[in-house]
C-alpha positions, 0 to 999 in steps of 0.5 A: 485520477492519480494523486498523492495526498500528504496527511495534513496538506493538499494533494500534490504531485503524483508519486506513482510508478505503474508496473506491468507484470515483471517490467522494471520500475522507473520512477515518475518524473515528479519524484526522480530523487526519491525512487530513482535510486536515492530515496529515502522512499518505499517502492511498494509492489501490490500483488494479487488483485482480485479484479482490475476495477476500482481504485488502489490506495497505498498509505505510508505511516511513520512516527509512533507505531502505536498510531500506525493505521489510525484514521488520518494518521498516514504520512502520504496517500496515493490512489491509483487505478489498477494496472490492466495486468500484473502488479501495481507499483507505487513510490512513497517518498518518506521524510528520512531513513527510519522505520515505517509501515504501509497499508493498501486498500483495493476499493473494488467498485471505487465508491470510497466505502469499505465493503466485504468485496474490498481487499486490503494488505499491510507491509510484512503481509501478516496473517489476519483473521476475519475476527481481527478485522471485525474487532479492529485488532492490529498486527504488532508493529514488528510484523509490519515495520519496514526499515527504510534506507535509500529506496526500499522495496515493499511487497504486499499481497492483497487479501480478500474475504473468502466465506468466513476467512481472509486471504490472498486469491488463488495463486498468491501467498503471503 
């Protein structure tokens, strides 16, 4: 099921753009003004999925950067099934031009629980270690911030646990 869920509201209209390989993105009819060229919005391209199972969750954050990525502090959340191949493109409208951040989680088995097999990524594609994840250390706001003017494209490469390290799957670079 595809849905978008504002932080403190009910789930509303779908704001998804599903891209296959390098196909051009077209805004879903529910958000033509946001991702159809006017914005303000972030068109997030998620690349480097380990599998095509489970769900991909994309969240936007705004306001005080010290609270980006706090549980429940997202502006908007979109959960989608992975595309059969290529990247997953998601449109995230934002309230106004400004500075935002994005997080992505690939729940590989779709059980809504965090597990070692799951992947994650952040806007700016910062380097992170397994210790950063274990100790819940966050990258600096400067590393993950996205300045939105109109429709801003954001590319995120997914990271997965590989033994004692975290990084993209073979063939992808941050």
